GULUMGU-150229 format. One record per residue (C-alpha): residue number from 1; residue in one letter; x, y, z. Coordinates in steps of 0.1 Angstrom, whole numbers. Example, Ala and Ser with C-alpha at 12.3 -4.5 7.8 and 13.67 -1.06 7.14 Angstrom:
2
  num  residu   east  north     up
    1       A    123    -45     78
    2       S    137    -11     71
END
This chain:
592
  num  residu   east  north     up
    1       M   -485     47    210
    2       Q   -488     17    188
    3       S   -457     -5    181
    4       N   -446    -22    149
    5       K   -420    -49    151
    6       N   -405    -44    116
    7       Q   -411     -6    112
    8       V   -383     15     99
    9       L   -379     52    107
   10       P   -402     74     85
   11       I   -386     95     58
   12       G   -380    130     72
   13       T   -372    119    107
   14       V   -346    141    124
   15       L   -321    125    147
   16       R   -297    146    169
   17       G   -262    132    172
   18       K   -235    145    195
   19       V   -222    168    168
   20       Y   -245    167    138
   21       P   -283    165    131
   22       Y   -294    139    106
   23       T   -325    138     84
   24       I   -336    104     71
   25       E   -340    103     33
   26       K   -344     66     25
   27       V   -336     30     36
   28       L   -305     15     21
   29       G   -308    -19     36
   30       Q   -319    -40     66
   31       G   -304    -70     83
   32       A   -311    -91    114
   33       F   -295    -65    138
   34       G   -294    -33    119
   35       I   -310     -8     95
   36       T   -289     14     73
   37       Y   -304     47     61
   38       L   -293     74     37
   39       A   -294    106     56
   40       S   -284    142     51
   41       T   -266    165     75
   42       S   -251    200     76
   43       M   -213    206     81
   44       K   -192    237     82
   45       G   -166    239     55
   46       P   -142    265     42
   47       L   -170    280     21
   48       G   -195    280     48
   49       E   -222    255     58
   50       V   -227    226     33
   51       T   -252    197     32
   52       V   -237    163     27
   53       Q   -252    128     25
   54       V   -241    101     50
   55       A   -250     65     57
   56       L   -266     61     91
   57       K   -265     27    108
   58       E   -291     19    135
   59       F   -291    -10    158
   60       F   -325    -27    155
   61       A   -330    -64    163
   62       K   -355    -74    136
   63       E   -369   -104    155
   64       L   -366    -89    190
   65       D   -372    -52    189
   66       S   -404    -31    183
   67       R   -408      5    175
   68       M   -433     31    186
   69       S   -451     53    161
   70       D   -427     82    169
   71       G   -397     60    159
   72       T   -386     52    195
   73       V   -375     16    200
   74       T   -393      0    229
   75       A   -374     -3    262
   76       R   -351    -32    265
   77       T   -345    -50    298
   78       E   -309    -53    309
   79       D   -311    -90    311
   80       G   -326    -94    276
   81       I   -308   -106    245
   82       A   -315    -74    225
   83       Y   -301    -52    252
   84       K   -268    -72    252
   85       Y   -264    -70    214
   86       A   -273    -33    215
   87       R   -246    -26    240
   88       A   -221    -46    219
   89       F   -231    -25    189
   90       Q   -224      7    208
   91       R   -190     -4    219
   92       E   -180    -17    185
   93       S   -192     15    167
   94       E   -171     35    191
   95       N   -141     13    183
   96       L   -147     16    146
   97       S   -147     54    148
   98       K   -110     51    158
   99       M   -101     33    126
  100       K    -82     55    101
  101       H    -76     36     69
  102       P    -86     43     33
  103       G   -100      8     30
  104       I   -123     11     61
  105       V   -154     32     61
  106       K   -150     66     79
  107       V   -172     71    109
  108       L   -183    106    118
  109       E   -197     98    152
  110       A   -215     73    174
  111       F   -245     84    195
  112       E   -277     72    212
  113       A   -312     84    202
  114       K   -348     71    202
  115       G   -340     43    226
  116       T   -312     27    205
  117       Y   -278     33    191
  118       Y   -265     48    159
  119       Y   -233     57    140
  120       S   -229     78    110
  121       M   -204     72     83
  122       E   -193     83     48
  123       Y   -219     74     21
  124       L   -203     53     -7
  125       S   -223     56    -39
  126       G   -203     32    -61
  127       G   -223      1    -52
  128       S   -212    -30    -34
  129       L   -185    -55    -45
  130       D   -212    -82    -44
  131       D   -232    -63    -71
  132       K   -200    -61    -92
  133       V   -191    -98    -91
  134       K   -224   -116    -86
  135       G   -231   -143   -112
  136       T   -201   -139   -135
  137       G   -172   -128   -113
  138       I   -144   -106   -124
  139       P   -110   -114   -141
  140       E    -81   -124   -120
  141       S    -61    -93   -131
  142       E    -89    -71   -116
  143       A    -96    -92    -85
  144       L    -61    -95    -71
  145       P    -54    -57    -68
  146       L    -88    -54    -51
  147       I    -82    -83    -26
  148       R    -48    -68    -17
  149       K    -64    -35     -8
  150       I    -91    -54     12
  151       G    -64    -74     29
  152       S    -45    -42     37
  153       A    -75    -28     55
  154       L    -81    -61     73
  155       S    -45    -63     84
  156       Y    -48    -28     98
  157       M    -77    -39    119
  158       H    -59    -70    131
  159       D    -29    -48    141
  160       R    -53    -31    164
  161       K    -68    -63    178
  162       M   -101    -59    160
  163       M   -118    -86    139
  164       H   -146    -80    114
  165       L   -162   -115    116
  166       D   -186   -109     87
  167       L   -163   -101     57
  168       K   -180   -108     24
  169       P   -186    -90     -9
  170       K   -219    -75      4
  171       N   -200    -58     32
  172       I   -174    -42      8
  173       M   -185    -10    -10
  174       L   -167      7    -39
  175       K   -156     43    -41
  176       G   -160     63    -73
  177       D   -125     53    -84
  178       G   -132     16    -78
  179       S   -113     13    -45
  180       P   -129    -11    -20
  181       V   -140      0     15
  182       I   -150    -25     42
  183       I   -184    -16     59
  184       D   -209    -32     83
  185       F   -191    -39    115
  186       G   -222    -52    133
  187       L   -204    -84    143
  188       S   -169    -69    147
  189       K   -151    -75    180
  190       Q   -124    -57    198
  191       F    -97    -75    218
  192       D    -71    -61    242
  193       S    -33    -64    237
  194       S    -33    -98    254
  195       G    -59   -111    230
  196       E    -88   -111    254
  197       P   -122    -97    243
  198       E   -131    -63    255
  199       S   -169    -70    253
  200       S   -189    -98    267
  201       S   -211   -107    238
  202       T   -207   -137    216
  203       I   -192   -130    182
  204       G   -221   -143    160
  205       M   -222   -171    134
  206       G   -213   -150    104
  207       T   -226   -157     69
  208       P   -228   -193     55
  209       G   -201   -198     29
  210       S   -180   -170     43
  211       A   -176   -181     80
  212       P   -154   -210     91
  213       I   -171   -239    110
  214       E   -156   -229    144
  215       Q   -172   -194    143
  216       A   -206   -209    152
  217       N   -190   -224    184
  218       Q   -169   -193    193
  219       T   -177   -179    227
  220       S   -172   -145    243
  221       G   -142   -158    262
  222       S   -123   -168    231
  223       S    -89   -152    223
  224       F    -80   -132    193
  225       Q    -80   -155    162
  226       P    -74   -136    129
  227       T    -78   -169    111
  228       L   -116   -163    113
  229       D   -113   -133     91
  230       I    -86   -150     69
  231       Y   -111   -178     61
  232       A   -137   -151     51
  233       L   -110   -133     30
  234       G   -104   -165     10
  235       A   -141   -169      6
  236       T   -144   -133     -6
  237       L   -118   -139    -33
  238       Y   -135   -171    -43
  239       K   -168   -152    -51
  240       M   -149   -124    -67
  241       L   -133   -148    -92
  242       T   -163   -171    -98
  243       G   -194   -150    -91
  244       V   -209   -176    -68
  245       V   -209   -181    -30
  246       P   -184   -209    -20
  247       P   -198   -240     -2
  248       T   -205   -239     35
  249       S   -177   -248     59
  250       S   -194   -280     68
  251       S   -195   -291     32
  252       I   -158   -282     28
  253       L   -151   -303     59
  254       E   -167   -333     42
  255       D   -157   -329      6
  256       G   -130   -302      4
  257       L   -132   -270    -16
  258       P   -141   -277    -53
  259       E   -116   -262    -77
  260       D   -136   -267   -109
  261       A   -154   -233   -107
  262       L   -121   -215   -103
  263       K   -103   -235   -131
  264       A   -133   -229   -154
  265       K   -126   -191   -150
  266       G    -89   -196   -159
  267       V    -77   -187   -125
  268       S    -39   -192   -119
  269       D    -25   -218    -96
  270       G    -13   -192    -70
  271       P    -47   -177    -62
  272       I    -64   -212    -62
  273       S    -38   -225    -38
  274       A    -42   -194    -16
  275       I    -80   -198    -14
  276       I    -78   -235     -6
  277       K    -53   -228     22
  278       A    -73   -199     36
  279       M   -105   -220     37
  280       Q    -90   -250     54
  281       P   -115   -265     80
  282       R    -88   -265    107
  283       R    -77   -230    116
  284       Q    -41   -241    123
  285       D    -38   -252     86
  286       R    -47   -217     73
  287       P    -23   -188     69
  288       Q    -19   -172    103
  289       S    -19   -136     91
  290       V    -33   -116     63
  291       S      2   -108     49
  292       A      9   -146     48
  293       F    -23   -151     28
  294       L    -15   -123      3
  295       A     20   -137     -2
  296       L      4   -169    -15
  297       L    -13   -151    -43
  298       A     18   -145    -65
  299       N     24   -169    -93
  300       P     60   -175   -107
  301       S     51   -152   -136
  302       E     41   -125   -111
  303       S     70   -128    -88
  304       E     83    -96    -73
  305       E    119   -109    -77
  306       T    136   -105   -110
  307       T    170   -119   -121
  308       V    183   -106   -154
  309       I    211   -123   -173
  310       V    229    -97   -194
  311       P    253   -111   -221
  312       K    286    -95   -222
  313       P    289    -76   -255
  314       K    311    -95   -280
  315       P    342    -76   -290
  316       K    342    -60   -324
  317       P    363    -79   -349
  318       L    398    -64   -354
  319       P    404    -49   -389
  320       D    421    -71   -415
  321       P    458    -72   -411
  322       S    480    -54   -435
  323       P    494    -74   -464
  324       E    526    -91   -456
  325       P    557    -74   -470
  326       A    574    -90   -500
  327       P    600   -116   -491
  328       G    636   -103   -486
  329       P    666   -104   -464
  330       R    659   -101   -426
  331       P    668    -66   -414
  332       K    697    -64   -390
  333       L    694    -50   -355
  334       M    711    -16   -356
  335       I    722      2   -324
  336       K    722     38   -334
  337       S    735     53   -302
  338       R    751     47   -268
  339       R    718     56   -251
  340       T    700     28   -269
  341       L    727      4   -259
  342       W    723     12   -222
  343       L    685      8   -225
  344       W    689    -27   -237
  345       V    714    -35   -209
  346       L    688    -22   -183
  347       I    661    -43   -198
  348       A    683    -74   -196
  349       F    692    -66   -160
  350       N    655    -64   -150
  351       V    647    -97   -166
  352       A    676   -114   -149
  353       L    665    -99   -115
  354       A    630   -111   -119
  355       L    642   -146   -128
  356       A    665   -146    -97
  357       L    636   -136    -75
  358       Y    614   -163    -89
  359       I    641   -189    -83
  360       L    646   -178    -47
  361       L    609   -174    -38
  362       G    595   -202    -59
  363       D    557   -203    -65
  364       G    551   -176    -38
  365       L    557   -147    -62
  366       L    538   -165    -89
  367       F    509   -171    -66
  368       S    509   -134    -56
  369       M    508   -124    -92
  370       K    480   -149   -100
  371       S    459   -137    -71
  372       T    456   -102    -86
  373       T    446   -115   -121
  374       R    410   -111   -131
  375       R    396   -135   -157
  376       H    366   -126   -177
  377       S    342   -153   -191
  378       S    325   -149   -224
  379       D    293   -137   -206
  380       T    289   -115   -176
  381       T    260   -123   -153
  382       V    244    -92   -138
  383       I    220    -99   -109
  384       V    194    -72   -106
  385       P    185    -67    -69
  386       T    154    -85    -57
  387       L    127    -72    -34
  388       S    133    -80      2
  389       P    105    -95     23
  390       P     88    -69     45
  391       S    105    -62     78
  392       G     72    -53     95
  393       I     37    -38     91
  394       I     25     -4    105
  395       N    -13      3    102
  396       G    -16    -25     77
  397       H     11    -13     54
  398       E     45    -31     50
  399       W     79    -15     53
  400       V    115    -26     47
  401       D    145    -19     69
  402       L    171     -2     48
  403       G    193      6     77
  404       L    185     43     74
  405       S    169     69     98
  406       V    133     60     88
  407       K    114     29     77
  408       W    106     30     39
  409       A     72     16     27
  410       T     71    -11      1
  411       C     44      6    -20
  412       N     33     41    -31
  413       V      1     56    -16
  414       G    -28     41    -35
  415       A     -9     11    -49
  416       S    -17    -25    -41
  417       S     18    -39    -50
  418       P     54    -25    -53
  419       S     51    -22    -90
  420       D     18     -4    -91
  421       Y     20     34    -97
  422       G     -5     44    -71
  423       D    -22     78    -68
  424       Y    -10    113    -75
  425       F    -12    142    -52
  426       A     -5    179    -53
  427       W     18    191    -25
  428       G     -1    197      7
  429       E    -33    180     -6
  430       T    -47    147      7
  431       E    -73    138    -19
  432       T    -68    125    -54
  433       K    -82    142    -85
  434       S    -80    142   -122
  435       D    -71    178   -130
  436       F    -39    194   -116
  437       K    -36    231   -120
  438       W    -36    263   -100
  439       A    -74    266   -104
  440       T    -79    232    -87
  441       Y    -51    235    -61
  442       K    -59    238    -24
  443       Y    -45    273    -25
  444       S    -50    294    -56
  445       A    -20    313    -71
  446       D    -32    345    -54
  447       E    -34    328    -20
  448       I      1    311    -22
  449       G     14    337      2
  450       Q    -10    324     28
  451       S      0    288     25
  452       F     37    299     24
  453       S     34    317     57
  454       K     16    287     71
  455       Y     47    266     66
  456       V     75    291     70
  457       P     82    307    104
  458       S     85    345    105
  459       Y    123    345    109
  460       A    126    327     76
  461       W    108    353     56
  462       K    140    372     51
  463       Y    153    343     30
  464       W    125    345      5
  465       G    131    359    -30
  466       G    163    340    -40
  467       R    180    341     -6
  468       G    168    308      8
  469       S    189    286     30
  470       P    187    248     31
  471       D    187    251     69
  472       D    153    268     68
  473       I    134    241     50
  474       T    100    237     66
  475       E     80    205     65
  476       L     43    198     59
  477       E     20    196     88
  478       M      6    160     93
  479       S    -29    172     86
  480       D    -18    182     50
  481       D      4    151     45
  482       A    -11    126     20
  483       A      8     96     34
  484       H     -3    103     69
  485       D    -39    111     59
  486       K    -43     79     38
  487       W    -23     54     60
  488       G    -25     69     95
  489       G     -2     59    124
  490       T     33     73    121
  491       W     33     72     82
  492       R     42    105     65
  493       M     59    119     34
  494       P     97    118     35
  495       T    116    150     41
  496       D    140    164     15
  497       A    168    153     38
  498       E    154    117     40
  499       W    152    115      3
  500       T    188    127      1
  501       E    198    100     26
  502       L    181     74      3
  503       R    199     87    -28
  504       T    233     89    -13
  505       N    234     58      9
  506       C    218     32    -15
  507       T    225     17    -49
  508       W    200     26    -76
  509       T    195      0   -103
  510       W    172      8   -133
  511       T    152    -23   -143
  512       S    116    -34   -146
  513       L     92    -52   -123
  514       N     61    -69   -135
  515       G     65    -51   -168
  516       R     69    -16   -152
  517       N    101      4   -153
  518       G    117     19   -122
  519       Y    145     16    -98
  520       F    155    -11    -73
  521       V    170      9    -44
  522       T    193    -14    -24
  523       S    208     -5      9
  524       K    242    -15     24
  525       N    224    -42     44
  526       G    212    -58     11
  527       N    175    -49     15
  528       S    157    -33    -14
  529       V    125    -14    -23
  530       F    112     -7    -58
  531       L    102     28    -70
  532       P     82     26   -102
  533       A     85     53   -129
  534       A     50     66   -125
  535       G     55     99   -144
  536       H     35    129   -132
  537       R      2    147   -137
  538       S     -2    183   -149
  539       D    -36    196   -159
  540       S    -55    165   -170
  541       D    -25    148   -186
  542       L     -4    119   -173
  543       S     31    123   -187
  544       N     64    103   -189
  545       V     50     71   -174
  546       G     76     44   -177
  547       S    105     68   -183
  548       Q    104     92   -153
  549       G     96     90   -116
  550       C     86    121    -95
  551       Y     81    117    -57
  552       W     72    145    -34
  553       S     91    153     -3
  554       S     74    172     26
  555       S     98    200     23
  556       L     89    235      9
  557       F    113    253    -14
  558       L    119    286      4
  559       D    136    304    -25
  560       Y    103    304    -44
  561       S     70    299    -25
  562       Y     53    282    -55
  563       Y     77    253    -54
  564       A     84    223    -32
  565       W    113    197    -32
  566       F    109    164    -49
  567       V    130    135    -62
  568       R    130    130   -100
  569       F    147    101   -118
  570       F    152     88   -153
  571       S    169     56   -165
  572       S    202     75   -166
  573       D    199     99   -136
  574       V    186    102   -101
  575       G    184    138    -87
  576       R    168    163    -65
  577       S    146    190    -79
  578       N    118    214    -71
  579       F     87    224    -90
  580       Y     51    239    -88
  581       R     32    225    -59
  582       Y      0    221    -78
  583       C     14    192   -100
  584       G      4    156    -92
  585       L     33    135    -81
  586       S     37    101    -65
  587       V     40     97    -27
  588       R     62     70    -10
  589       P     56     70     27
  590       V     81     66     55
  591       A     76     60     92
  592       E     96     65    124
END
């Protein structure tokens, strides 16, 4: 068979994975060490077998490998460079398949075929972030929520001792709803818990303008250094805001990072400062974690802490006094009865007794009286609780210690900051949608009995039909839990009991954060989280945004199988309620 150094797999080629077969439809892109194809495969779903499109990544060293006419990559010697990179590609693809985060591309499987290695992943048709920002950039108000989501995914990777090492707008795809997803882990590297690399390959030089100067000198024996990715995260934000690639790291070492391009776009001081610090030539001068970088983005006007001074209402003026009586003789004190006389004697005795005690005890009694006196100023200062700094991160998502039985997340699912509303979910569904009704619900109205029996044990059936008992509340399975599906790890939706604990053990203060109404929920230890009033979705409508908050619990309402428990609040009330499961409500995760 003849060989061709740069040949791609022909259209119609069928590859057999460990689980699925793949048919090549077209080439999506080619780099120095890989080719990405659009492929189709068949999967079994609830309605039978369906055909779906996937992205298929192949390891192919453009300058080193050759391909036979049947698509097979020519044999690589074990001491060759291509072989070493191919083995590293295989290991990293297997590690990537373990990543479960909405901001990281989902891998179906990794496998070997035609003399090389492949992995299949979800196909994202929304285009790349690079296409979106190239040339002109995007406004700061649009860029910052995106970079926070990208940072969340990167932080999730770092928590698992994995670095991307080639983060840039070209390696970030967009979903249909505009959410960013990190792809192309060809240079990614896994480290063990002690920070030592699990593979023996070098990490690669990265992309000029996105990689720090030390990455070119990084060796296989180097320890885990998240500052490599943090530099790239800063460079990514630079291009998002300006539309142009930042200078190379060697240029920045000599001349510093120019701010003119950022200022010309009207970028605020906070993001400019964050980018400059992230792209410092010396890694010890950069933020040492993704969360530290994201914390630098906030400007004073965007601060998550709010102090409100509420003036004390001025007292209403008293009504005009009555006209003075006409001058005349002063009336005489008349004692009309013996009882009145004794009353005056008693009053005089008490006054004399108080005077005697004062003389005997001196200022002690007076001090005691003063100490119980409250003085009111003309204005009363009411300090609205402020958001607490995160207590920790699980799977790239921050939580706050409220001293309760579970850890409460700082944001809703789908939100990029505490004040963002986030996504809406029907109870038991894990995907977002725009239309919430029985016809689009996971279980139709006629099939509710099936889902009810799924969550309610047989002994509890006797309580159905108005005879439910709180002791028989049954929780969602993790596979149907939106918080767990989107965030992974130990994240899940709160139970009804955990919401009750939050309601009864914390102080709820209605206020606004970044222009959005909601409640600061403050625990006895002084820590707070913010729950925005995100409203709810029914049919295609979004209702009561800014005036009402509705948050699912994972607890089914046994009295009526169509309902589930949730927390609903207004500016004047916080309560527990239940409603139709098909409605779209907010989800605030908790973790063990």
